[in-house]
N, C-alpha and C positions, 0 to 999 in steps of 0.2 A: 504494500500500500504506500503510495507517495505521501510525503510529509508536507504539511501545510507551510507555506512561506511565512517566515518570521515577521516580515513587514506587514503582511496581510493579517496576521494574528493580532498585532497591536493597532492596525488601522492607520499606519503612517507610510510615507513614501521613502524611497532609498536616500533622498537628500535631507531627511529630517534631522534636526539638530539633537544633541544629547538631551537638552531640556525637553524638547518635544517628545522624544522617545520615553523619557521618564514620566512625563505627564500622562501620556497615552497608557503606559503600564499601570500607573496608579488608578486610572479610571477603570481599566479592565479588572484589576485586582479587587476593587471595591464592588464592582458589578457581580463578579463570580465568587466572592469570598464564601467558603463553606459555612461560616456562621450565619451568613445572610441567606444561604440556600441549603438549609439542613436536609440531608438525605438525597440531594440532587446530584447524581453521579455525573451528569453532563456538565453541570456548572463546575464541579470539582475538576473535571478533565480540562475544561477551558481555563480554569485558574492555574493549573500546572503548565499548560501550553503558553500562557502569557508570561509566566515566570521564566520558562526556558527561553522564550524569545528575548526577554529583557536581559537575561544573563549574557547572551551573545551580543546583542545590539548595543548594550551599554558599555561594552569593553572595546576600545578602538582596534586592538589587535585581532580579537575574535571577529569583530564586525567586518574587518578587511578580508579575513580568510573566508568568512561566510559569503561576502559579496563575490569573491573569486571562485570558490569551490562549491558553495551551497552546503547542504546538510552533510555531504560526504566528507567535508573537512573535519568533522567532529565525530563521525559514527564509527571510526575504526577501533577505538579503544574505550568504549563506554559512551562517548558522545554526549550531546546535550539534548538531542531530539529523541522522540520515540517513548516519552514517559519515563525517562531515567531519573528525573528529579522526584523526590518525595516531599511531603509537607515539611518535614524537618529541614531539608535542604533549603526550601524556599524561605522559611522564617529566619534561618541562621544566616543566610546570605543577604537578605533584603530587609533586615530589621529596621533600618533607617527609613525605608520607604513606608513600611506598614506603620511604624510608630507615628509618623506624621499624618498618614492617610486615615487611619482607623481610630486613633486616640484610644479611649478606653471602651469604646462601644462594642468591640469584638473580643476584648480580652487580649492577653499577651501572646496567645498561641492558638492552636487548633482545639476544637471541642469546647471552647469557652473557658477562659480563666487559667489555662495552663501556662507554664513558664516556657520561654524560648530555650531551645537546646543549643549549646555551644557547638561550634564546629572546629575540629582539630586543624592544625596548620597543614598546608599542602607541601608535598615533597616534589622535587624537580630532578630529573635525570636525563642524560643524553644517551641515545641509542644509535650506534653506527650501523648503517645498512650499505650493502653492496648494490651495484646497479641491478644485478640479477634479482635481489630481494625487493628492490623498488618496483621492478617490472612485474614480478609474480606475486607480490605480497608474502608475508611471512609471519610466523608466530614466534616471538622471542620470550625466553624466560630469563628474567633478571633478578638479582639478589638486591633487596632493598632493606636498609636499616631504618626502622620506623619505631616510634614510641607507641606502646600499648599500655593499657591499665594492668598494673601488677596483680598477679593472682593473690587473692586474699585481702585486697584493699577494700575498705568499707567507707561509704560516704553517708553524710546526714544532711538534712535540710539546713541551709544557711540561716543562722539566727538573725542576721542583720537584715536580709531582704525577704525572709520567710519563703525562700525558694523561687522568688520572682526573677532574680538575676539583676534587678534594678532597684534603686532606692529613689523614692519620690520626695522632693523637697518643695514645700509651699512657702512662697515669699510674699509679704504684703508690700505693695508698691503704690504709688500715687494713682496708678491706672487700675488698681484692684489687686486681687490675689492671683499670683502667677505660679503655675505648677511646672516643675522641670523634673525630668527623669534622667538619671545617670547610671552607668554600670556600677554594680555593687563592688565596693573596694575590698570586701572580705572574700568573696568567692570568684571575683573576676567575671561575673555574668553567668556562671554555670548554675547558680541556685543551690549549690551543694558545697560542703566543706568536708575535709577528710576526718573520719572518726578514728580509723586505725589503718596502718599500712605496714608492709614488711620493711625490713631494714635496707634492702637494696633499692627501694623506690625513692623517687625524688619528692620534692615538696608537694607535687600534685598527684602523687600516687602512681607515677608512670615509670616504666623501665624500657630500655632499648632492646629490640629483638630483630634478628635477621629473618626476612621472609622472601621466599621465591615467588615472584609475581609473573603470571603469563600475560603477555601483551599481544593481541592480534592487530597486526599492522596491514592495512589494505594496500592493494597495488596502486601505484601512481602517486604516492606521497612525495613531497619535495623537501629539500634541505631547509631546515629552520622551521618546518611545520610542527605544531604542537598537538598532541593527542592527550586525552584525559582518561585515566582509569579511576572510576569513582570508588571512594571508600578505601583506597590503599595509601592514603597519607597518614599523618600522625593521628592517634586517637585523641579524644577530648576527655577531660576529667568527668566523673559522675555519669550522668545519662546523656552526655553529648554524643555527637555523630563524628565519625572519622573524616579527616580531610581527604584530598584527592592526590593522586600521583600524576604529575604533569610530565609527559614524555616528549622530549625535543628530538626531532629527527636530524641526524647528521649523516649526510650521504658521502661515501668515500668515492674518490675519483677512479674511473675505469681505465684500464690500460690502453685501450684503443678506441673506445667509443666516448663521444662527448655529448652531454645532454644539453638541450636547448628547449626548455618547457616540456612539451610532450613529444618532441622530435629528438632523434638521435642522429649524430653525424659520424661518418666513417671515412677515413682517408685511404683510398685505394691507389697503390703505386703500381704502374705497369711500365714495361720497356718500350723502346721505339718500335721494335718488331711486333710486339703485341698490339700496339696502337695502330700500326699500319695494316696488319693482317686480320685483326679481330681475334678475340679469345673468349673462352668461357672461364669464369672465375668463381671459386667457392669462398663465401664470406662466413666468418664465425661471428654469430650474434649472441645476444643473451638468451635467446630461445632456440638455440641450435644453429645448424648450418643452412645457408641458402645459396643457390647457384644463380648467377646472373650472366648474361651474354653481352659482350661488348662488340659493337659492329665495327667493320673495317673502317679505318681512317678516323677513329674517335679522337677528339681533341682534348688536350690537357685542360682542366678546368670544367669539363662537363660534369653536371650534377644529375645523378639518377635517383629518382624517388621511388622507394619501395613502400607502397601503401600499407598501413596497419602494422608495420614492424617496429614501431616506436614504443612510447610509454603509454600505459592505459590512462584514460581520463578519469579523474576522481568525480567530476561533476556530471558526466554524461557517458553514454555507451561509446565504445570504439577506442582505438589507439591512435597515437601519433604515427609519424612516418620515419623511416630510416633513409637518410640522405647520404648517398655514396658520392664522394668527391673524387673524380678521376684525375690522377696526377701522372704525367709521363715522366719517367725517371731518366735524367741525363747522366750517362756514365762520366766519371771524373778522369778516367785514363782510357786510352785507346791503344790497341795493337797497331802495328805498321799497316797491316791489311785493312783494318777498320778505318784508320785515318785516311788511307788512299780512297776508300769507298766514299767517305763523307766529303773529301776534297772534290771528287767528281760531282757529288750531289749538289755542291754549291752553285754550279752553273746549270744543273738539270732543272728544266721548267717545272717538272712535277714536284720538286722539293721547295719551290718558291711559294711562300704563303699567298693564298688567294682566298681570304675569308669571304664567304657568301653573305648576302644581305640578311639571310635568315639566321646567321650566327649571332648570338647575343653577346654583348660586351660583358666584361667582368661585373660592372655595376648593375647591369640588368639581371645577371645571374644571382647576385646577392639579393636584389629586390625580390626576385621570384622565390628565393629560398625562404624569405620571411613573410611572404604573402599567404 
């Protein structure tokens, strides 16, 4: 099933400002809030979709990747679309929006009156991929050192905020009574404090642990792209939710293939004899060998386009192309017989360049290559 466009979900255009996106999200969040629509599954789903759309469009980097690749930029390792966010994710990430939009009318969380749950910090790692792995997609297993709640740790309701995670202060001013809410200094917003913990745990009841995480990386990713594995960051104290693991793609350089977006470039060197007589050549690509035929009299600089032999597209069906650049190799030394042959060729009419009008210039070939 195709996923709904994030801009369409919030009802804004692609050129909408950050403030317009935020305003549109607040409006949708109020409209579909579960406390305002109890038992309405459709409203709850729309509420989640609006939060997912805002999570991407409110972040300049994520928004740029979404504009370029669509949903595919985030779906490879947990993604943002497809209902991956839950209610705790929404309130933990967008508390500032809901705090101003809902005030006290809907309570501090879901189900009326619940406290917001803290989210653990995100972790960030780099994963190196070969060109073969980029073309075909790959599942990587990486070892991550993350914080988890120590076995045996016990938490209790914070006595300062009574589990709300916030403390409310009322001040009398000339304009009347003003109410402000700030993060509880005792529990840091979690609503809980430690009752007891093992000796090896830190002040928040956490310990470090190595975990092997499996990451499914889709075909067609690019260097610098970021994927998200939900819930594989650091744990949060008490009843909080884990952070995420941010995976940054690092593409290693291939020995003979050069990447340009979804296209691949291959430099093919042939001899004078092969160029004059024509030849069949076998090329080694990332998906096996392919054979091409070069016609008689092929010129150096000729570019042959092999359709669909490039990088898979993340945002649509199909692949890029493999562009084969033909280079006629000039020998640096000649034997006596070879030199005599070419000396005679200097005055041979057949060896004097006569480019046809159909022959494209170097700049025209470069223009075609990027068109």
